[in-house]
N, C-alpha and C positions, 0 to 999 in steps of 0.2 A: 167069901170076901178075900181071903188070903190068896186063893187060887187066881181070882180076878186081878189082884195087885201084881201077882207074878206075871200074868199075861200082859198087863199094861207095861210092866218093866221091860219085858222082852220086846214088845212093840216099839217102845221108845228107842231101845238099843238098835233095833233093826232099821228104824227110820233114820237114826243118826248115821248108821253104816251106809244106807242108801244115799243120804245127802252127801256123805264123804266121797262115795264112788262117783256120784254125779258131778261133784266139784272137780275131782281128778279128771274125769272125762271131758268136762268143759274146758279145763286148762289145755289138755291134749288136743282137743278139736280146734281150739283157738290157735294153738301153735301150728297145727296142720294146715288150717285155712290160711295162716300167714305165709307159710312156706309155699302153698299152692298159688297164692296170689302173687308172690314175688316171682315164682317160676313162670307164671303167665306173662308177667311184665317183661321178664328177661327174654322170653321167647318172642314176644312182640317186638322188642328192641332189636333182637338178632335179625328178625325178618326185615325190619326197617333198614338195618345196616346192609343186609344183602341187597335190598332194593336200591339203596344208595349206590352200592358198588356196581350193580347192573346199569343204573342210570349213568354212572361215570363211564362205563365201558361203551355204552351206546353214544354218549356225548363225544368221547374221544374218536370213535370210529367215524362219526359225522365230520369231525374236524379234518381227519385224514382224507375223507372222500371229497371234501371241498377244497383241498389244497394240492396243487401239482407237485410242489417241492416238499416232500415229507421231512426233509432235514430241517426245515424251518419251523416245524410243529414242536411245541414244548408242552410238558405236563402242566397241570393247573389244579388249584384247589377251589372248589365251588361249594358254597353254602346254600342249602335249601331249607330255611327255617331251622329245625332241629337236626336236619340231616346234612352230612358233609361228605363229599367224596374228593379224593386226591388221586390224580392220575400221574403216571410217570412212564416215559418211553426209553427203551434201551435196545442195544444190539441191532442198530440199523445195518442193513446189508444192501450192497449195490451190485447189480448184475455184471458190470464191467468196471475195471479199475479207473477208467476215465468217465464214468457215468456222472451225470449232474445231480442225480437224486437217488435216494434209496427206494427200493421197491418191496422191502420187508422190514418190519419192526415189531418188537415185543412190547406189549402194553400191560402194565400192572396198575390195579385200581384198589384203593382202600376206602370202603364205605364205613362211616361212623354215625352213631347216634348217642346223644347225651341227655341227661335229665337233671331235675332239681337236686337229686341226692348225689350228684357229682359222679355217678357211675357212667362209664363209657364202654360201649360195645362196638366192635369193629369186625367187618368181614372183608376178605381179600379175594379178588378175582384176577386171573391172568389170561391173556389171549395174544396170539400172534396174528398180525394183519398182513395181508398180501395186497399189492396193487394189481388186482386182476378183476375182470368183470365176472358176473355170475354165470356167464356163458361157459366158463371153464369148469362148471360143475356138471356138464353134460359130456357124454361120449361123442355126440354129434350135435352141433348147434348150427342150423342153417335156415336160409330163406330170405330172398331179396324182398318179396312182397307176397300178398295172398294169392297171386296168380302163379306162383312158382310151383314146380313139380319135381319130384325126385323118386326114382326107383332104386330099390335094393334088389340086385339081380345076380344070377349065376352063383348061388351059394354064398352070398355076402352075409356076414354075421356082425351085428353090433351088440356088444356086451355093455349095457348101461343105458341111461336115459337119452332120449332124443328130443330136441325141440324142432318141430317141423312147421315152418311159417306157412307152407302151402300144403297141397295134397301129396301124400306119400303112398307108393305102392310097394308092398313087401311081397315079392314074387315067391312062388312055390320053390322051396329049397333054401330060401333066405330066411333070416330070423332076427328078432330083437329080443335078447335074453337079459335077465337080471335088471330089467328096467322097463320104462314106459315110454311110448311115443306120445308126447304132448303136442296138441295141435289147436289151432283156433276153432271156435265152435262153428265157424262157417265153412270149414274144410273137412277133409275126409282122409282116413287111412283104409286101404283096401289091399286085396291080394290074398293068395293062398298060403303065404308063409306064416311064420309064428310071430305073434306080437300082442301086446296089450296097449290100447289107446286110451287117452283121456282128453276130453275137450276142455279148453281154457277160454274164459270170457275175457273181453277187452278190459284194460289195455294189454296188448300183446308185447312180449319182450322184443326189443329191436336188436339188430346186429350191432355189436359194440364197435365203435370206431377207435383206431389207434392213432396216437400222436406220434408221427414219424419224424419229428423235428430233430431228435437226437441222431438218428441215422442219416437223414438228409444233411444235417449240419456237418457230420463227419465226411460225407461224400463231397460237399462243397469245399471243405478244408483240404481234402486229398486232391481234388481237381486243381486247386490253387497251387499246391505243392508241385504237381506235375507240370503246370504251366511255368512255374518259377524256376524249375531245375532242369532245364534242357541240356542235352549233351549229345555229342556225336561219337562217343566212345562206347564200345561194347565191353562187357565184363563177363569172362568165363571163370567163375569162382571154383577153384579146385583145391583150395587150402582153407583151413579154419579162418573164420572171420569173427572178430570181436567188435561189437558196436559200443560206443561210449557216449550215446546221446547225439551222435552226429548223423548227417545225411549223406548217403552215397548216391551220386547221380550217374546215369549211363543211358545209352540208347537202348540196348538189349542186355538183359541180365540172365545168366544161366549158371547152373551148378552141376558139378560132376565129382565122382569119387567119394571117399569116406571123409566127410567134413562136418563141422559143427558151426552153426551161426548162433552166437550168444550175445548177451548184453541187451542194450535197448537203443533204438534209433530207427531211421528210415532208409529204405532202399527204393529208389525211384527210377523206373524205366520209362523212357519216352515212347517206347514201342512195346516190345513183348518181354515177358518174364517167364523163364522156364526153370522150374525147380526140379531137377533130376527128371525132366520130362521128355528128353530126346531119346529115341530108341537105341542110340549107341552109348548112352550113359551107363555107369555102373556104380556100385557102392551105396552107402547110407548117408542121407542128409538128416542131421539132427538139429532142430530149431529149439533153442533153450533160452527164452527171455529171462532177464534178471534186472531188477532195478527199474522196470518199466516195460513198455511194449516193443516188440519188433514188428514194424509195419512195412509190408510189401505193397508197392503201388505200381500198377501197370497201366499205361495209357491205352493199350489195346488188349491183348490176351494175357491171362495169367494161368499157367498150367502147373499142376502139382502132380508129380510122378508120371510115368509112362504106361503104355499098354503092355510092356514087357515084364519079365519076372526077375530082372537083374538089378533093380533099384529099390530102395526102401526110403520112405520119408516119415519121420516121427516129429512130433511137436508138442510142447507143453504150454501151459496157460500163459496168455499174454501175447498171442499171435494175432495180428491184424492183416487181412488181405483184401485188396480192392482192385477191380478191373473197371476201367472207364469205358471201354468199347467205343472209342471216339471216332473211328473212321469207318466202321463196318458193323452193320446190324447183326452179323453173325459172330462177332467177337464176344468172348465170354471168359468166365473164371471156371476152370475145370479141375476137379479133384478126383483122382482115380487110383485103381489098383488095390488089391487086398494087402499089399505091404505098406499102405498108407495108414498111419494111426496118429490122429491129431486130437488133442484135448484142450479145451478152454480157448477156442478161437472165436473171433468175430469176422465173419465172411460177408463182404458187401460187394454188390455189382450194380453198375448203372443199367445194364441190360439183362444179362443171363448168368445164372449159376447152375452148374451141373455136377452132381456128386454121383459117381458111377463106378462100374467095374469092381465092386466089392470093397470100396474104400470104407474106412471106419473113422467116424468122428464122434466125440463125446463132449458134453458140457459146453456146447458151442451155440452161437446165434447166427442165423443166416437172414439176410435182408436183401431184397431185390426191388428195384424201382427204375422206371424210365418215364419221367413226366411228359405228358402230352403225346405219347406215341405208343400204340399197342401192337406195332407190326412184329416185333420179335423180342419180347422180354418175358422171362419166366424164371422161376426157381424149380429145379428138377432134382429128384432123388430117384435113381433108377438102377435096375439090374439086380439079379439074384446075388445075395451075399453082401450087398451094400447096406451098411448099418449106420444110421444117424441117431445117436443117443442110446443109452442103456438105462436099466432100472435105477441104477445108482448115480448115473451122470446123464440125465436127459438133455435134449436140445430144444431150441426154439426155431421154428421155420416161419418167417414172416414175409409175405408178398403183398405189395400194394399195386401189382400190375393189373392193368385193365384188359389184358389179353385173354383169349380163350384158346388153350388154358394158360393161366398165369402162375399156377402152382401145380406141379405134377409129382405124384408118387406112384410108381408103377413098376411092372416087370419084376415082381417078387422082392422089391426093396422093403426094408423095415425101418420104421421111425418110432422112436420113443420120446415123447415130450409134448410140446404145445405146437399145434399147426394152425396158422391164422392166415386168412386171405380175404382182403377187402380193399378195393381201390376207392378213391375219393368219390367217383361218379357211380360206384356200385355196379360196375359193368363186368368185372373180372370173373372168370370161371375156374373152378378147381377140378383137376382130374385125379381120381383115385381108382386105380385098376390093378388087380392082382397085387395088392399091397397089404402089409401088416402094420397097423398103427396102434400104439399104446399111449394113453394120455388123454388128450382132448383135441377135437377138431372143430374149428370155428370158421365157417365159410359161407359166402352169400349164395352161390349156385354152382352146379356141377356140369361139366362137359357132357353134352347129350342127355342131361337131366338124369344121370344115373351114377351109381357106385357099383363096380363090377368085381366079383370074385375076390373080395377083400374082407379082412377082419379088423374091426375097430373096437378096442377095449378101453373103457374108462378106467383110469387109475389116478387118483389125486396125488399120489406120491410121485408120479411121473411128470407132474408139472414142475418145470425148472424152479429151483430154490436157490437164490431169490429169483422172482419172475423177471422176464425181459423188460426192458425199458419201453414205455410208450402208452401204458394204459392209465392215463390220468383220469381222475374223476370216478374211479372205481375202487372199492375196498372189499376184500373177501377175507373171511376168517379161516384160520387153520388151527387145529385139524378141521377137516371138511365138515361144514354145518349147513343145513338147509333152513335154519331159523334166522332169516334176515341177513342183510349185507350192510 
């Protein structure tokens, strides 16, 4: 009996110990479950805040895509039940000092969620928006219609993706590398070259249209200035010239010797303008705008530098040049010679622009147009050693010429930047032959339905930043993203 009582006593003590341990474990488990539950709620709220920020980013991108003047767009706070997002925009950037609207802006979005316990969790997202179509995400984007045809021939290499609206032939020796040829499911890619193709079902992406009103508005203004400032006096500028916002009028304007043109204002020639372009000229012409633009307007030809090796022309940001070509279809704006180095210019012509003979231009925009006439208007970059744009300072080439060809890059010239060609009637042809292009090419159709002995390499960093004026209704993310626009 005594031994039995001892056993019972030990059992009671053991039971009490077990109950104590279970109580302790219960308290610990309850605490752990509480922590886990709270952690799950916090994670859920964090996900909701992230979703709110993503919704805010998408919402702001849609506002930009539907607004031509980005400077009029403001941030906003939007409440979606328990979700809230607040957007803000900053660092607007304009492609030219006299542009009417920005083409790049930074977006910041804060997404928030709150609950009955007054806890607020927020997530932040940031994105830079460009006013550019999705076509700029391709090395080569082309095609007027499904009946279009394009050949890559004579060792042509495209590095990057292609959108082919029609049938494409990649001939033996040519190749599409580091990318895919996307085509409609009703068309074909063929040939003995190297490529990967992928069929796309409708709706097919269309050639993006450009709003040329900024450029044509400038052309109209410059034409009015030429009409309003007639003169019978010729000016041969052989000494330094400082512009103070004034307009200099003359019949013909030429420069010679070691001189600098500085300040800001207009030089208007009723006939021709020759900037160190006569073969008997010598010395260096330095164009140095300050306080505004220096604008050179010629009613007929505008020539920069000569074909000789005795002259040098340099220019810094803020230069504007325009040739009206008012009396002759062959009149044009010519920039030439390897001693020409111009940065940050806006080059406009009513009929023709030719960059040639190893001239060098950076961070510049070119635009050519002659409404209603396709007899002789084009934008041309030609000759070995001619360089338009660099990796750090790319250029924009824009042609709305209906001519074949209306945009020409050939004879071993090199272009870095954005190349765009489409006229209103979608008739213009682009010629790329023995050329090197880095950036993105967007064009409707190609001369003789071919690109010959050329290399086109996609590089998103070679798209001008900020982008050129004119792509209203489009918005693209930077850094480059394929997830939506």
